[in-house]
VEXKOLLUM-190241 format. One line per 3 residues: number of its first residue (from 1); for each residue z, x, y of N, C-alpha, C. Coordinates in nm, 2 decimals. Atoms other than C-alpha are relative to their C-alpha. Layout:
NUM = Z,X,Y,Z,X,Y,Z,X,Y | ...
***
This chain:
1 = 0.09,0.07,0.09,7.96,14.57,29.23,0.06,0.00,-0.14 | -0.06,0.01,0.13,8.10,14.44,28.91,-0.10,-0.04,-0.11 | 0.10,0.03,0.10,7.81,14.46,28.66,0.00,0.11,-0.11
4 = 0.02,-0.10,0.11,7.74,14.63,28.33,-0.12,-0.05,-0.07 | 0.13,0.04,0.06,7.38,14.63,28.20,0.00,0.05,-0.14 | 0.01,-0.03,0.14,7.36,14.61,27.83,-0.14,-0.05,-0.06
7 = 0.12,0.06,0.05,7.04,14.41,27.79,-0.08,-0.06,0.11 | 0.08,0.06,-0.10,6.76,14.23,27.97,0.07,-0.11,0.08 | -0.07,0.12,-0.06,6.97,13.92,28.04,0.10,0.05,0.11
10 = -0.10,-0.06,-0.10,7.24,14.14,28.21,-0.07,0.04,0.13 | 0.08,-0.05,-0.11,6.97,14.29,28.43,-0.05,-0.11,0.09 | 0.05,0.11,-0.07,6.82,13.96,28.53,0.12,-0.07,0.08
13 = -0.12,0.06,-0.07,7.17,13.82,28.61,0.04,0.08,0.12 | -0.04,-0.10,-0.11,7.26,14.13,28.82,-0.10,-0.01,0.12 | 0.09,0.01,-0.11,6.94,14.10,29.02,0.01,-0.13,0.08
16 = -0.02,0.13,-0.06,6.99,13.73,29.08,0.12,-0.01,0.09 | -0.12,0.00,-0.08,7.34,13.78,29.20,0.00,0.09,0.12 | -0.01,-0.10,-0.10,7.28,14.09,29.41,-0.13,0.01,0.09
19 = 0.12,0.00,-0.08,6.92,14.04,29.53,-0.09,0.11,-0.04 | 0.07,-0.12,0.03,6.81,14.39,29.46,0.10,0.11,-0.05 | -0.08,-0.10,0.06,6.94,14.68,29.26,-0.09,0.13,-0.01
22 = 0.07,-0.12,0.01,6.81,15.04,29.30,0.01,0.05,-0.15 | 0.00,-0.05,0.14,6.71,15.21,28.97,0.09,0.12,-0.01 | -0.07,-0.12,0.01,6.88,15.54,29.05,0.12,0.01,0.10
25 = -0.12,-0.02,-0.09,7.21,15.66,29.21,-0.04,0.03,0.14 | 0.04,-0.02,-0.14,7.21,15.67,29.59,0.13,0.02,0.07 | -0.12,-0.02,-0.08,7.45,15.69,29.88,0.11,-0.10,-0.02
28 = -0.10,0.10,0.02,7.63,15.37,29.78,0.05,0.01,-0.15 | -0.05,-0.02,0.14,7.85,15.46,29.48,0.01,-0.12,-0.08 | -0.01,0.11,0.09,7.81,15.23,29.19,-0.11,-0.11,0.02
31 = 0.10,0.10,-0.03,7.51,15.04,29.33,-0.14,0.05,-0.05 | 0.13,-0.03,0.06,7.23,15.13,29.09,0.00,-0.03,-0.15 | 0.01,0.03,0.15,7.11,15.05,28.74,0.05,0.12,-0.07
34 = -0.04,-0.12,0.07,7.16,15.41,28.64,0.15,0.01,-0.02 | -0.14,-0.01,0.01,7.53,15.39,28.71,0.07,-0.11,-0.07 | -0.06,0.12,0.06,7.58,15.05,28.55,-0.05,-0.03,-0.14
37 = 0.06,0.03,0.13,7.39,15.08,28.23,0.09,0.06,-0.11 | -0.07,-0.05,0.11,7.54,15.13,27.89,-0.06,0.13,-0.05 | 0.06,-0.13,0.04,7.48,15.50,27.80,-0.04,0.00,-0.14
40 = 0.04,0.00,0.14,7.45,15.41,27.44,-0.14,-0.07,-0.03 | 0.12,0.08,0.02,7.14,15.19,27.49,-0.12,0.09,0.04
***
């Protein structure tokens, strides 16, 4: 998954492109909001 969440628009785009994105890390490395959010935000 090639996403990087910096703002609301990034999140909306990621969900539209991928259908669903879990909030927290899981068995699929890199497939969660937690792993793809800008840590500075």
